[in-house]
matplotlib code that plots the C-alpha trace (Angstrom):
import matplotlib.pyplot as plt

x = [-7.6, -9.5, -13.2, -14.8, -17.8, -17.9, -20.3, -19.2, -19.2, -17.8, -15.6, -12.9, -11.9, -8.6, -7.2, -3.6, -3.5, -4.6, -8.1, -10.6, -14.3, -16.1, -18.9, -21.5, -23.3, -26.6, -24.7, -23.1, -25.0, -22.2, -18.4, -15.9, -12.2, -10.0, -6.5, -4.7, -0.9, 1.1, 4.5, 6.9, 9.9, 12.8, 14.4, 16.1, 15.6, 13.1, 11.4, 9.7, 6.8, 3.9, 1.0, -1.6, -2.8, -5.9, -5.8, -9.4, -11.7, -15.5, -17.8, -21.4, -22.7, -26.1, -27.5, -24.6, -26.0, -25.7, -22.0, -20.6, -18.0, -14.6, -14.1, -10.9, -11.7, -15.0, -15.7, -18.8, -17.7, -19.3, -17.6, -14.3, -14.3, -15.2, -12.7, -9.6, -8.8, -6.7, -8.3, -5.3, -6.4, -9.5, -10.0, -12.9, -13.8, -15.7, -18.1, -15.9, -13.1, -10.8, -10.1, -8.5, -6.9, -5.3, -4.0, -5.8, -4.2, -2.4, -1.2, 1.5, 1.2, -0.5, 1.7, 1.8, -1.4, -3.7, -4.7, -5.8, -7.2, -9.9, -13.3, -16.3, -19.9, -22.7, -26.3, -29.6, -28.0, -25.8, -22.1, -20.0, -16.2, -14.0, -10.2, -8.6, -5.9, -8.7, -11.2, -14.5, -17.5, -20.5]
y = [-195.9, -194.7, -193.8, -191.5, -189.2, -186.0, -183.2, -180.0, -176.8, -174.6, -174.4, -171.6, -170.3, -168.4, -166.1, -165.3, -162.1, -164.1, -162.8, -165.6, -166.3, -169.0, -170.6, -172.4, -175.6, -173.7, -172.0, -175.2, -177.2, -179.6, -179.9, -182.3, -182.3, -185.0, -186.0, -185.2, -185.2, -184.7, -183.0, -183.2, -180.9, -180.9, -177.5, -178.2, -180.6, -178.2, -177.3, -180.2, -178.9, -181.0, -179.9, -181.5, -180.2, -181.2, -181.6, -180.6, -178.4, -178.0, -176.1, -175.2, -172.5, -170.9, -168.3, -166.1, -163.1, -165.2, -165.5, -163.1, -160.5, -160.9, -158.5, -157.1, -157.1, -155.5, -157.1, -159.3, -162.9, -163.0, -159.7, -160.8, -164.1, -162.3, -159.5, -161.8, -165.3, -166.1, -168.8, -170.7, -172.7, -174.5, -175.7, -177.9, -177.3, -180.0, -179.8, -181.9, -179.4, -181.0, -179.6, -180.6, -178.0, -178.2, -176.0, -175.8, -176.3, -173.2, -172.1, -169.5, -168.6, -165.3, -164.5, -165.4, -163.5, -164.8, -168.4, -168.9, -172.3, -170.7, -170.4, -168.9, -168.9, -167.0, -167.6, -167.3, -166.4, -169.5, -169.8, -172.6, -172.5, -174.9, -174.9, -177.5, -178.0, -179.4, -177.1, -177.1, -178.8, -176.5]
z = [-116.2, -113.1, -113.0, -110.5, -110.1, -108.1, -107.5, -109.3, -107.3, -110.1, -113.1, -113.1, -116.5, -116.4, -119.0, -120.0, -117.9, -114.8, -114.9, -114.0, -113.7, -111.7, -113.7, -111.5, -112.7, -113.4, -116.3, -117.7, -120.3, -120.8, -121.3, -122.7, -122.2, -123.7, -124.9, -121.6, -121.5, -118.4, -118.2, -115.3, -115.2, -112.8, -112.3, -108.9, -106.0, -104.5, -107.7, -109.6, -111.7, -113.0, -115.2, -117.4, -120.8, -122.8, -126.5, -126.9, -124.8, -125.5, -123.2, -123.7, -121.4, -120.9, -118.5, -119.4, -117.5, -114.3, -114.6, -112.0, -112.7, -111.1, -108.2, -109.7, -113.4, -114.3, -117.8, -118.2, -118.9, -122.4, -123.4, -122.0, -123.9, -127.1, -126.6, -126.5, -127.5, -124.4, -122.2, -120.9, -117.9, -116.5, -113.0, -111.9, -108.3, -106.4, -103.5, -101.2, -101.6, -104.1, -107.6, -110.9, -113.2, -116.6, -119.4, -122.8, -126.2, -127.4, -130.8, -130.5, -134.2, -133.4, -130.4, -126.7, -125.8, -128.6, -129.2, -132.7, -131.8, -129.5, -131.1, -129.5, -130.8, -129.0, -130.2, -128.4, -125.1, -125.1, -125.7, -127.1, -126.6, -128.5, -128.1, -130.3, -133.0, -135.2, -136.8, -134.8, -136.4, -137.0]

ax = plt.figure().add_subplot(projection="3d")
ax.plot(x, y, z, "-o")
ax.set_aspect("equal")
plt.show()
C-alpha cells in the first residue's frame, strides 16, 4: 500500500448527465472515500479500459453559496444535488497538476438515472453526501 500527501486544488463532482461542479477546498470540511476496486476491460488491442470504484463515499461541505455554477448548466450546486440522486463520478484535482478520479457505488434498482444509495442532508448551510450500499448513520 502506498502513502502520499498532495495539496488539493479542487474536487469535481460529476452527475449522470455529464453536468459537473468544481468544489474548492474552502467549501470542503472533510471527505472519506474507501473500499476501492479496480476494473480493467479489454475490448480490442487499442481499447483497454481501466476504472476505479469506491464502495463508500462521504463528503461534508460548507459555504455552499460559494460553490460556483457550471457555465453550461445554471442550477446552483445545492439545488442540483437535491433535485436528482445521480452523482456518478468524483475527481480530486491536485495543485501540481495531477488528478485521481473514480466512480461512486450505484444501485440500479430505481433505474440508470437515479441512485437510491445516494443520501444528502442539508442543515445549517452545510451538506453531507453519503453514497454507500450500507444505510448511513445519523
